[in-house]
N, C-alpha and C positions, 0 to 999 in steps of 0.2 A: 344117159340117165343112170344106168347101173354104175358106170365109173364114178359119176358125181356122188351117188349115194355111198359108194365104197369109200370115197375120200372123206365124206362127212362122218361115216362110222369110225374110220380110223382116227379122225380128229377127236371125236367123243371118247373113244377108247383111250387115247393118249392123255386127255384131260382127266379122265377118271383115275388113271395110274398116278398122275402128278398129285391129285388131291389126296388119294389114298396114301401116297408116300409122305405127303406133308402131315396128314393126320397121325401117321405112325411115328413120325419124328417128334411131333408135338406131344403125343402120349408118352414117348420115351423120355423126353425132356421133363415133362411134368412129373414122371415117376422118380426122377433123380432127387436126392435130398438137397434142400436149399442150405448152402453154407452161410452161416452168419458172417457179417462183415466184422473186420477187426475193430475192436473198441478200445479207447484209451482206458487204462486201469483207473478205477475210481480212487479219489483221494482218501487216504486212511484217517480222515477226521470226522468226528461225529459232533453234531450240535444238539445239546440236551437242555431243554426240550426243543424240538424243531419248531414248535408253535406254542406260544404262551397265550392261553385262552383267558381273557380278562372277564368274560361274561358281561353282565350289565354294568355300564359305567355312566356317570353323570355328565351331562353336557358341560363343556368348558373345563372339565377336570384333567389333571395330569396323572397318568397311571404308570408306575414303574414296572419294569420287567427285567429279568436276568436270564442269561444263557451261559452255558458252559461249553467251551470248545475243547474236545478231547482228542489228542493225537494217539491213535492206536497203531501207528506204523513204527518202522524201525529207523526212520530218519527224521531230522527236524524239519518243520514246515514254517515258512515265512508268510506273513499276511502283507500283501501289497497295498490293499485298500479296503475300506469298509464304508459303504454309502447307503443311507436310507432312501427309499423311493419317495418319501414325503417329508416336507419341511416341518411337519407336525411331530416328527420323531427325532429325539436327541439321543445320541449314543456316546459311549466312552471311547476314548482314542486308543484303538488297537492297531492302527496302521504301523507297519514296520515291526510288529512284535513277532517273536519266534517261539513256536511251541515245540519243545523237545519231545522225543519219544516217550510215551507214557505220561506226559505232563498235561496240564489243563490251563485254560485261559478263560477268565470271566469277561463277558460282554454285558455291560449295563445299558439299558435303553429305557425310554419313556415315551408313551403315546399321549399327546395332547388331544383330547377328544373335542371334536367340533361342537358347535351349539345347534347342530341339525340332527334330529333323531335318525337312527338306522345303523346298519352294520358298518364297521370301520376296520380296515386292515392296513397294517404297515409292514414293509419288508425291508430288511437290511441285507444288502448284497455284499458278500465277503469274497474278495478276490485273493487267491493264493499265488505264490511264485510258481510259474509254469503254466499259468492261465486258467487253472481250475477255479470254479466259482460255486459258492454255496449260499443258502438263504436262511435267515432267521426271521420268523414272522411273529407279529403281535396282532391278535384279533380281539375285537370287542364289539359290544352292541350298545350304542348310545341310546339311553332310555330316559324319558321324562316320567314323573310321577302320574302324569295324565297321558292316556294313550288314545290315538285315533285309529279307527279301523274302517276302511283301509287307510294307510298312512300317506295317502296322496289323493288328488282329485283326478279321476279318470275321465278326461274329456276327449279321448281318441275317437276316431271314426265318426266325426260330426255329432258326438254326444255333447249336449250343452248344459245338462243339469243332472243332479243326483243327490245322494245323501252320504254322510259319514256318521259313525257312532263315536262318541267321545266319552271315555270313562276313566275314573281314578283307580289306580292300581291298588291303593290301600283301602278302597271302599268308602272313603270319606266324601260327604256331599260337597259340591262346589258349584260355582256359577260361571256360565259362559257369558262374557260381557260384549264381545264383538265377533263377527265372522265375515270375512271378505270385505272389511272396511265399513260395515254397517251393523245394525242390530241383528242378532242371530235369528234365523228362520227355523223354529223348532218344529219337530214332528211329535204330536201328542203331548206337548207341554206348554203351559200358559204362564209366562213370567208374571210375577205379582200376585198370582192366585195359587199356583202350585208351589210346594216347598222345594228347596234345592235338592237335587239328586246326585247320586254317584255316577250316573250314566245318562247320556242324552243322545238323541238323533237329530242332526241338523241338516238343512238343505244347502246346497251350493248351486249357483246359477251363473253361467257365462254366456248366455244367449245374447246375440247382437254384438259381441266383441270382434272387432277386426283383427286380422292376424298381427298387425304391428302393435295392437293394444292388448294382446293376450298376456296376462301376468304369468310370471314364472312360478309364483307362490300364491297360495290361498292361506291367509293367516286367521287362526282361531285364538282369541284372547280369553283368559280365565282369571279368576280372582285368587288363584293359588300363587303365593309369593314365590315359591320355588319353581313355578312353571307359568310365567305370565303369558307366554305366546307359544303356540304350536304351529310351525310352518309345514304346510302340506304342498308338496310339489305338484304343479299342474302338468298333467301328461296330455299333451296336445301336439298335433303336427307342427304348430307354429312355435312351440317352446323347445324344440329339439335343435337340430343342426341349422334350422332356418333363423333361429334367434341370434341377435348380435352379429350380423355379418361383417360389421366394421372391424371385428377382431383380427381379420386377416391383414388389414392395412396398418393397424396400430401395433401389431405383434405382441399383444398381451391379453390375458383374461384374469378375472378374479377367481382364485382357486376354488372357493366354496360356493360361488354363485349366490351368496347371501351373506349379509353382515347382520348378526344379531348382537347389538351393542349392549344388551343386558338392561340394567336399570340404574337410576340415580335420582338425585333431587333436582327439581326444576330450578334453573338459575345457576346451578353449579356444574362445571364441566366434568364429563366422564371420558376417560381415554380408552381407546380400543385400537386393535391392529387389524389391518386388512392385508392379506397375502396376494400379491400380484405374481402371476406366473407367465414366463415368456411363452409365446405361441407362434409357431411357424411350421405347421405340418407339411406344407408343400415342399419345403426345403429341409425336411427331416430335423427341424429344430435349430437350424443354422441361424446365428445371430447376425442379421444384416444391418440392424440399427442398434448400436451399443447404447444409444440414449433412450431406449424403449421405456425405461423406468424412471426417467428424469421427471419428477413431479413439478407441474406448473401450477395446478390449483386443485382444490377439493371443494365441491359445492353441495349444499343441501337442496333438494327439490321438494322437500316436505315443509309445508307451512308450520311454523312454531318450533322448528328445530334448526339450529345452526351447527355446522361442522367446520372445523379449522384443521389445516395441515399442521402437524407437530414435527415429525421427523420421518426419515426413511433409513432403513438399513438393508444392505444387499445380502442375500444368501446365495453365494456362488454367483454365476453369471446368468442363471435362468430363473431367479426368484428375488422378490424384494418385499419386505414387510413395511407397510405404510401405517404410521401411527397418526390417529386423528383425535381431536377433542370434540365431544358432542355436548351441546347445551340446549336444553328445552326451555321455552318461555312459559310453559304451563305444565300442570300435572296431567297424567293420563297416557294413553297408548298412542304411539306414532308408527305408521307404516308408509312406505313409499320407496323412493329411490334417492341415492346420492350419485353425484357425477364426479369422476376422476379424470383429470386432464394431464397427460404426459407430453413429452416432446414429439411423440409419434401419433397422438390422437386422443380422442375422448371416449370414455365408456361409462355406462351406468350400471349400478348394482342395486338389487333390492335390499332394503334396510329396515330394521325395526328397533325401537327403543321405548322403554317405559319410564316415565318420570313420576316420582312421588312428590307430594307437596310437603313443605316444611311444617 
């Protein structure tokens, strides 16, 4: 018994010595200064300004921006490529240009603002000889003269109804003509009795909508000519990654997930463009079907609106601009979906259009 106890004690003593030695070694290692890893010297080029802040911009507008690339080094630098991250951004051709020491090079760019309100950022990636890369950014906030608060319909976590406030930024009275495809449901306002206001509160209701029928957008229409429709994104579990599952098989999506075709006269065609973007995340964007953007047909699913395919222009291998002609048979507001068919499949996109009578 004593011999067994002695063996146990020796084992415990040995373990204690090992742990103490390990702790001492850890403490000694922790006390040693950490040597930074060797880093590649930064490129002696400055982009001035690094970000062009446009502030508030109008929907559908084109906004120019200018950058200056300054070579602060002692050797010339060559630009191998300059590529924007968005087809909405046009840039001057600086590929292959050489910036001598102390010299500058101007980069012109423009941001085409979408017709959907909210922040918008574009990035131009500039690659230099040797592999170094820099970024020039354009930032803007697409704003309408009429503002919704919040700027979306919050239907997450089984919420099926709520309200939004709609107000004019200039304080001028206006009228809300439609909301969610029907007459607006006002809070504390009676149409026909109360005078038009500069601010309203309206209800939205999505109760009873199946997941497959959940709309991506809730549209609010006004009588302001410069702001006929306000698209509010519907935030719901069914409108996120679960929406449009067919995109994986057809290999494309619509870039903005909404086509705001603007306005025109009934009976007279209005042309607009839709940007298709190649989509293949499982294969890291690999193009498995080169015919993904071969247009077969464009159809309207909205009564009273006809759409026709006009032309297509490719933007590289991963994007295509599809031009369509829109003709309304009557005056008024139209909202719904149009259908685009390519060689790889069919997809639908929300669509709005306002037609004035002659």
